[in-house]
C-alpha atoms as one frame of an Amber mdcrd trajectory, in Angstrom:
protein
  63.747 187.872 -32.938  66.137 185.048 -33.724  65.570 183.245 -36.990  64.730
 179.575 -36.825  67.593 177.252 -37.476  67.578 175.594 -40.864  69.061 172.138
 -41.075  71.815 171.776 -43.645  70.821 170.321 -46.965  71.899 166.758 -47.456
  73.445 165.546 -50.668  70.795 164.070 -52.970  70.779 160.342 -53.210  71.695
 159.134 -56.651  69.277 156.550 -57.928  70.114 154.664 -61.087  67.501 155.115
 -63.804  65.321 152.121 -64.552  66.634 149.959 -67.324  65.173 147.249 -69.476
  66.868 145.068 -72.034  64.935 143.870 -75.050  66.717 141.024 -76.825  67.108
 141.201 -80.580  64.425 139.276 -82.413  65.752 137.454 -85.462  63.285 134.696
 -86.294  64.349 132.003 -88.695  62.578 128.958 -90.024  64.688 126.869 -87.676
  63.041 128.282 -84.544  59.570 128.495 -86.039  57.726 125.340 -84.934  56.182
 123.411 -87.771  58.014 125.173 -90.596  60.627 123.729 -92.906  64.212 125.133
 -92.830  63.941 125.749 -96.594  60.398 127.117 -96.641  61.513 130.560 -97.785
  64.152 129.835-100.429  63.641 132.146-103.418  64.803 129.711-106.155  62.537
 126.994-104.758  59.522 129.299-104.531  60.183 130.771-107.979  59.868 127.508
-109.874  57.352 125.599-107.788  54.376 123.805-109.288  51.101 124.242-107.358
  51.589 121.037-105.373  55.201 121.833-104.487  54.336 125.401-103.517  51.568
 124.240-101.221  53.842 121.638 -99.630  56.561 124.251 -99.070  54.280 126.975
 -97.702  51.707 125.030 -95.680  54.090 124.352 -92.744  54.373 128.113 -92.240
  50.682 128.647 -91.522  50.415 125.304 -89.716  53.217 126.350 -87.380  51.579
 129.728 -86.798  48.256 128.093 -85.902  50.029 125.716 -83.537  51.662 128.720
 -81.854  48.238 130.401 -81.507  46.864 127.244 -79.879  49.708 127.256 -77.350
  49.040 130.901 -76.525  45.348 130.129 -76.014  46.269 127.385 -73.584  48.599
 129.758 -71.744  45.746 132.198 -71.098  43.973 129.557 -69.001  47.149 128.531
 -67.179  47.198 130.064 -63.649  50.984 130.203 -63.803  50.795 132.741 -66.650
  48.943 135.298 -64.468  46.953 136.417 -67.513  43.572 136.206 -65.832  43.043
 140.006 -65.594  43.910 140.339 -69.287  41.706 137.549 -70.577  39.567 139.836
 -72.766  42.610 141.534 -74.300  44.213 138.154 -74.927  41.067 136.849 -76.602
  40.968 139.899 -78.881  44.647 139.542 -79.848  44.315 135.819 -80.483  41.211
 136.396 -82.599  43.177 138.795 -84.790  45.999 136.265 -84.989  43.551 133.611
 -86.208  42.273 136.061 -88.832  45.864 136.627 -89.981  46.425 132.874 -90.198
  43.301 132.531 -92.340  44.553 135.287 -94.662  47.949 133.598 -94.990  46.179
 130.351 -95.836  44.092 132.211 -98.428  47.316 133.459-100.018  48.622 129.912
-100.313  45.326 128.781-101.844  45.473 131.658-104.313  48.883 130.538-105.511
  47.622 126.991-105.947  44.570 127.963-108.011  45.459 131.217-109.821  48.044
 130.863-112.635  48.564 134.643-112.851  49.233 134.984-109.126  51.553 131.974
-109.248  53.501 133.382-112.201  53.766 136.791-110.500  54.945 135.124-107.284
  57.624 133.253-109.207  58.660 136.483-110.941  58.922 138.277-107.583  61.109
 135.565-106.066  63.403 135.513-109.099  63.683 139.309-109.041  64.472 139.339
-105.322  67.140 136.683-105.819  68.711 138.547-108.722  68.783 141.960-107.054
  70.041 140.645-103.718  73.048 138.703-104.943  74.047 141.408-107.433  73.779
 144.107-104.761  75.970 142.001-102.480  78.408 141.368-105.318  78.625 145.082
-106.154  79.434 145.839-102.522  82.056 143.085-102.511  83.771 144.513-105.591
  83.717 148.091-104.304  87.248 147.794-102.902  88.335 144.957-105.178  87.369
 146.011-108.686  89.859 143.573-110.213  87.815 140.586-109.043  85.607 138.870
-111.600  81.884 139.358-111.108  81.153 135.640-111.472  83.615 134.829-108.680
  81.997 137.293-106.293  78.498 136.140-107.252  79.381 132.541-106.418  80.508
 133.666-102.954  77.409 135.687-102.096  74.816 133.381-103.677  74.221 131.488
-100.424  70.928 130.555 -98.693  71.117 133.514 -96.309  71.017 135.865 -99.321
  68.227 134.122-101.185  65.481 133.333 -98.696  62.633 134.870 -96.707  62.376
 134.996 -92.967  59.079 133.502 -91.764  57.472 136.841 -90.892  58.449 138.233
 -94.306  56.948 135.354 -96.232  53.850 135.335 -94.013  53.197 139.038 -94.638
  53.586 138.605 -98.399  51.145 135.693 -98.429  48.750 137.673 -96.251  48.698
 140.584 -98.740  48.834 138.483-101.900  45.110 137.811-102.582  44.153 141.492
-102.512  47.081 142.465-104.745  46.156 139.782-107.264  42.465 140.716-107.437
  41.355 144.362-107.938  37.845 143.373-106.804  38.955 141.703-103.578  36.851
 142.767-100.541  39.986 143.988 -98.753  40.318 146.657-101.475  36.685 147.771
-101.331  35.155 150.999-100.036  33.363 149.068 -97.303  34.998 149.871 -93.975
  33.882 146.527 -92.607  36.013 144.577 -95.087  38.657 147.029 -96.346  42.134
 146.435 -94.930  45.301 148.518 -94.690  48.134 146.310 -93.438  50.991 147.625
 -91.315  54.225 145.667 -90.962  56.234 146.394 -87.822  59.554 144.853 -86.889
  62.683 146.187 -85.113  65.175 148.096 -87.245  67.277 145.792 -89.367  64.782
 142.945 -89.304  63.983 143.054 -93.007  60.874 145.174 -93.530  62.187 146.721
 -96.752  62.761 143.278 -98.235  59.053 142.560 -97.746  58.037 145.801 -99.443
  60.343 145.060-102.361  58.936 141.562-102.741  55.379 142.903-102.782  56.470
 145.561-105.273  57.852 142.947-107.672  54.671 140.889-107.305  52.503 143.939
-108.024  54.536 144.888-111.103  54.223 141.362-112.460  50.477 141.170-111.807
  49.984 144.442-113.686  51.728 142.947-116.718  50.344 139.407-116.577  46.704
 140.049-115.647  44.153 141.198-118.240  43.799 144.955-118.547  41.419 146.239
-115.878  38.679 148.455-117.267  40.405 148.678-120.636  43.388 150.534-119.121
  46.925 149.975-120.370  48.607 147.778-117.709  52.057 149.062-118.692  51.198
 152.717-118.048  50.795 154.675-114.846  52.280 154.214-111.378  52.002 150.812
-109.709  53.729 151.498-106.376  54.409 154.599-104.278  57.128 154.588-101.602
  57.533 157.425 -99.110  60.177 157.998 -96.447  60.502 160.872 -94.003  64.285
 161.313 -93.812  66.369 162.493 -96.764  69.200 160.013 -96.201  66.756 157.144
 -95.761  64.917 158.200 -98.918  68.107 157.985-100.994  69.152 154.661 -99.457
  65.777 153.072-100.105  65.667 154.557-103.605  68.921 152.767-104.353  67.532
 149.468-103.067  64.298 149.887-105.021  66.270 150.724-108.164  68.248 147.496
-107.833  64.931 145.641-107.765  63.639 147.496-110.832  66.847 146.612-112.684
  66.282 142.954-111.789  62.662 143.145-112.936  63.720 144.725-116.212  66.357
 142.035-116.762  63.681 139.368-116.299  61.257 141.241-118.563  63.755 141.379
-121.403  64.629 137.703-121.017  61.103 136.463-120.354  57.922 135.836-122.317
  56.138 138.552-124.268  53.324 138.611-121.685  55.506 140.916-119.590  55.091
 143.609-122.215  57.390 145.715-124.351  57.421 148.701-121.982  60.426 148.796
-119.634  59.999 148.805-115.876  60.903 152.268-114.614  61.455 154.117-111.354
  61.463 157.796-110.450  62.461 159.905-107.463  60.068 162.714-106.565  61.615
 164.897-103.882  62.488 168.533-103.277  64.738 170.554-105.558  67.534 170.562
-102.976  67.955 166.811-103.530  67.404 166.454-107.286  66.653 168.952-110.066
  62.941 169.493-110.555  63.222 170.147-114.291  64.955 168.391-117.159  66.888
 171.517-118.119  68.139 171.752-114.531  69.422 168.190-114.764  71.198 169.044
-118.023  72.877 172.046-116.395  73.995 169.919-113.457  75.400 167.265-115.805
  77.317 169.875-117.822  78.822 171.347-114.659  79.702 167.890-113.425  81.558
 167.105-116.648  83.456 170.396-116.402  84.327 169.599-112.800  82.792 172.803
-111.442  80.678 170.995-108.840  77.138 171.822-107.842  75.310 174.910-108.994
  75.631 178.053-106.906  71.912 178.138-106.286  72.104 175.007-104.142  70.229
 172.804-106.587  70.268 169.070-106.056  72.229 166.367-107.811  70.928 163.997
-110.455  73.519 161.473-109.313  71.670 159.585-106.572  72.702 156.013-107.397
  76.105 155.094-106.019  76.376 151.441-106.980
């Protein structure tokens, strides 16, 4: 019986994969309606009296609320085609209004709480100090003969001493709860407790926000009265965790630059900041750093003799490169 004829296979049609381009988001005060171009300057925020701080920060939340109002109007605009998503839009806008209220509460806290205001000034000074010195160190890496003061004058420009709007807004949003151990956002009540998540595309400046909040927290611990009779200079104030080894080391270096800036300010500042130095530690596996002091001493001895790392594959104590 003859077999049925099978038509020849045709070459598959090549279809290009779907593509989508997401433009880089780099918000500045200039394109944030209602905010001042200098709203986030660290020197200005570090030395502001209550009235000046409020005047500098209020446009940020005012601009955000104006943006929310425009989005609310867009929901009812037939041209936006948001009708099927009205409930989702209302939920998102409600959360945005809550965030605006929390930012406003942070500004009010700075205006009325001397401890929070002093800690905020400390944080801005520390951020300014660590940023320009980190930039200067990088600038002298291949030009060690250049004077530090000359390099500092080049890098101490507004772009290296200011917050982006989303950075400053997130700090203000978190500030009341960090300044008050009894704040409802830090309670055990699930209805009021808050854990804030900051998301922004890579390179947008999330770490800068975390460092600013770290400096504020360290200052509050030193400036506020001891809570429950505990020593405010003892214990751990901030924990930072990263999932990749390389990222852990990079962020450890950035955090250490901040701690050095905080310690410089502590030594030069009033006695209220305490006599105990600000310190930082790196707690990772033994393949990155020695887990014991004697292991670190062995590594250091081998390093001085030029014999390299230990045969057992132990980590290096030398994690700071600049």
